[in-house]
N, C-alpha and C positions, 0 to 999 in steps of 0.2 A: 299606437300596442303592436308591436308584433310577436310575431312568432311567441306569443307568449308570457312576453317579458315589457318592462312598460319604464320608459326615459321618466326621470323627476324631475325637476330644480326645488334647489335649497336657496329661499330668498332672506338676503340678513346669514354675512357670514362668521358673525361677532361673537354667539352663541350658538350658533346653525352649522360652524364648521366642527361643534360634539358630532353631527345626524350624517357627515358626509361620505367618513368612512365607513359607518350601517349599514347606510344604504347603497355605499360600491360593493359591500361586500354581500349583499340579499341577492340573489341565487333570481330572483323574479325581475334584475335592475341589470339592465341590459345597460344604461346610463345614467352618469350622473352630471346635469349642468347645477350651476351655483351664479348669481346674482344678486351684486355690492352696493346701493351708492356710491363706497370709499374705492376708487382705484386700487390703492397700495394695498390694505384686506382684501380686495379680490384674488388681486395677482398672490398675494402670502399666500394665503388659504387653498389656489389653487397651484398654484407649481407643491408646496406642500404634500400635495393630495392628487396630484397626478392628471390634475379635470383641465381639461384643452376647450369646453366650452363655458364664454363666463356672457355674463350682462351686468350693465350697471344700469339697467332702466328696467323694472317690471314691465312697462310695455313692448316695450320691443323682445323682452322672453314669450310674452306673452302670443305672440305674431306667431310663434313657432309651430308651426304645425305637427312637428313629432312628440312632442312633448307631454305627455299624460298627465300628470300629476304635478301640482306644484307644495312646499312644506314652507309656511309661512312662519323664517323667525324674527320679524319688528318690528319695533316697537310698538308697546301696547294698544295704545289711541289709532293705529294704523289699520290694525286687523280684519275689525266688522268691512271698514274701506276695501281692499284691500282681498279681502275671502267675495268680497259681490265682486271683481274684478275677475277672479281666479274664474271663477262657476261660468260665471256672463260669457267666459272667453270660450267654454267649453271642456274645461278641465277638470279632473277633482284638486279635490281642497284638505289641505293638513295647516292647524295654522294651531303655534304655540298661543296658552292660552293666556286670556278669558277671548270667550268665541267677539261678545261687547262689550262695553260699557252706558246704552240702554236697555231698555224692555224690547222697542221700536225696532232695535238694532238687531235685537238675536229672531223677531217676527220676521225681518223681514229675509236674512241667511235661511229661514228654513225656507221658508216662501219661495225666494229660489233657487236651491236646491232640489225647490221637490219642484219646477219646470224645466231644468236642465236635465235633472237625471242626473247629475253626478254627486260625486262620496263626498259627505265634510261631514271629516275626524277634527275634534278641539285634544288634543295632543297631551292632558291633564297625564302629566307623570304618576299622581299619587297615588292613582288606582294600578297603577304596574311597579309601581316597589317592592322587593323583596317583603319586605314588613308587609303590607297589604298584604300580596298572596298568601304569607302567614296564616295571618288573621283570617280569611273569606275563607280560605280551606277548614278554620276550627268552625265557622262559623255553619259554612255544610255541613259537617258531619256531625253537628248537635250540637258538638263540645262546647261550645257558647250558655248553650238555653237560650230562653229569649231574654231579648235584647231589654235589657231596660231603659239607660242612658248612655247615650256617645258624647266623645265630645275634640270636638278637633282645633287643632292650636297652630298658627303661622306668627313670627316672632320676626325679623327683618329689617333691622334701621336701612336706611338706602340716604342716608344724607352723603352727600356731596355727589348720586349718580344725575346722570339731565333734568336740566331742571322744574322737566314737564311732568313728572313722577310728585312735586306737591299736587299739583292740581288732586292726584287722585287719591280717591276716599279710599282708605284700606278695604273694607268692604267689596270693592267696583274688582276688585283683584286677591279674593278668598279663595276662587276653585283648590288651591290647593287642601284648604282644611275643610270644604262641605264637600267635594264631591267624594272621597273616601267614606263619610257616612251615612251618605247616599245609596252610592253605591254597593256598599255590602249589603243594609235590609231594601236595597233593588223597592222605593220608596220614592219619594219627592216633597220637598218641606212644601207643604198648604202656606205657616202664617207668618209670622217673626214680630221680634218683639227686641230693637235694641239702642244702646245705648254712647255714645262719642263719653268718649273718658280723658282729661290731658290736652289740654288747649296751646295751639303748639307754637313755637316762639315765632317773634315775630318777624325773622330772615326768612322759615322755609310756610308763612301763610302768602298760597297765591289764589285763592279762592275762597268766597263766604261756605260755597259747596262744601269743603272741605277745608275742614276747625280745626280734627281733630289727629290727637294722637295713635289713640287706639280707639279698636269699638267692639262691643260684646254684643253677639246676639243670643236668643233665645229662639228657639226654632223648632212648631206643631210637627210634626211624620206624620204623613198619613196614615203608613199603614204600612210596622203598627204604629198605634195614634203613643210616640215616647218624648222624652225631647231633648234636643242635642242641644248641643251651648257651642261658640264659635267666637271662637280671641281671636284679631286681629290688627299687627302694627305696622308701621310705616316707620314712626322716627323719638326723639329724645323717650324709650323704654330700656331700662336700664334690665335684658335681657339675651344673651347671643342667638344668632338665627338657629331657627328651627321647626323647622315644618313637620306636625308629627300628627295621632289622633288617639284615640283613648276609646276604646269599647269598656263595657260593663253590662254582661249577662246575667242571669238566672244560677251560669252552673261555675261561671271562668270570670276574668277580666285580665283585659289589654289594655299595661301603661308604655305607651309611646318611652324611651329613654332621656333622663333628663339631659342627660352629657353626649357630645360628642362621642365613639371611644366605647361608652356606657350598650351592657349589656340592657334589651325591656325586659319591664317586667309580667309575669302570667301566671294569677291569681285562681286557684281555686276551692271551691266554695264545700267545706266537708259536708259530708252526707253526715258523720256521726251530730251529736245534738246535744250542744252541751246548756250549763245555765251559769253564765248572759250569753247568749247571743252562738254561733255556730265559728268553728274554727277557719282560717284560712288558709291553703299550706301557699307562701309567697317563695317564688322561681323567675332568674332569670334568664334565660332563655336565648341559647344560639339561632337564629334566624338564616337559614337554609339559602341555598341559592338557588332560583328557578333555573338558572340556563339552557336546562334538558325544555323544556317550552319548545327552543327555538330553534332552527336551523343548525347545523354542526358552525356557520359560516359567521354568522351571530353572532354567537356563546363568550367570544370572550369580550364582546364587551356590555355579558354583566356587569364587569369586571374592571371599567373603564372607568374610577372613580377622581372624576375632577371633582370644584366645586358646583356645579353644575349638574352630578352626573345621579341624582334625584331617587340613588338608588337602586341601581340598576333594571331603570323602570328604560330607558331610550329605546335599545336592541326591541323591544316588548313592543312599542309605539309603533315602532315603522317596518316591524312583522304585521303586525294587524293592519295597519292603513294600505301596507301596497296587497296583503293576500283578498282585501274586502276587495277590492280593482281586479287582482285577477280572476276572480270568485264569482265577481257580478250580485255583490248580495251591499247589504250597511254593514258601516265598522259598525264594533262595540259601540264607539265612543261615537254617534251617529249624529246629524243638527240635534233633534230633538230633543234626547242624551243632555247632549252638551248644553244646550238653554237652557232644561232642567236644572242645571249645578251650578247657572253662570245664575239664573235671573236670584235666586237668596242673597246672592252677597250685593245686586244690585238693589233687592227690599228692604234688604240689611240695612244698605244706606241713609233711604229714604226714612226711616223707621227713625233711626238716628238724629240725623236734622228736626226730627218732629218730637224727640225729647223720649221717644222710648214707647212713642203709639204706636197698637199695632197695624204688622201692612199685611195684606194679602199676597200669596204670592200667585202670580198665573203657575197654569196649569197645561204645558205646553204638548199638545199628541200628536199620535200618529193618523194618518191619514185615514184608515178603516179605526180608528175610534170614535 
């Protein structure tokens, strides 16, 4: 890091190409370099965004002393291994979800982050989407009241994706549905009961450890002691793509829009008491943009709506990661938080394999707790 600016490497420029112009526009980033094993993709993205330094090998990139931070946007099953490589090379690390696929990987990343003193941030899009920021504002102002029940939903059909995805259980990639529930209430999940639902067709089954089309989990949250339901599917489920959440409180409730382009619903429980029940006001709400929370050069990227733009979250994630390094503080989604958002899905799948048996979720804590 020099002159209070950093050099950031974007590794994996298929999805990662969306982040290159955001980093290049950040006032605290002096240079962006890119890395991808696909030489043609590397050339194309580098030429499109005017990136001069390009690497086709991660280890070569990590040997460059002037690169301060690395953002991993590589295949899911590589995240834990590559995160450890980045941290052990003495560089700050951001990673696309999920943090890892085993509890042991999560623990090792936390241990390595502490040993190196470098920042780690899981780039969870769901907690910087417009919808989440809108609901979080309502919650913080007390307008939702006390939470009663939470629900996270993530449907995505990935037939035709690379074959390795067939061996990934739905709940192993569930942070988009779990994280907003835990972030909103600033708590953790303590135990889970989860059922697998629907058996994969033979051409989709590659592992006895991942036989389900869909997994549905019920979590107990610690404080407040409420229930949260999470449903996650990969294959053979007739429902359009959605990453969403519903929140029901003692005063108001919020439901994610059913279809793309539709407005979400906000419910208000009337103060008036009639018989039977209390009336509920139903309204469709416009979700504001939160670009004003960003430096001016990044604000346009909240409207950079490609299929992977995730509700305008990308520039917020970039800004938080960069500023945490500049300010010498942990990022909002640090290693411990990332582990506490990832572990519930891992444990949920363990419950599903045991036909819904209760599985306790480990509590990853900060050093001084």
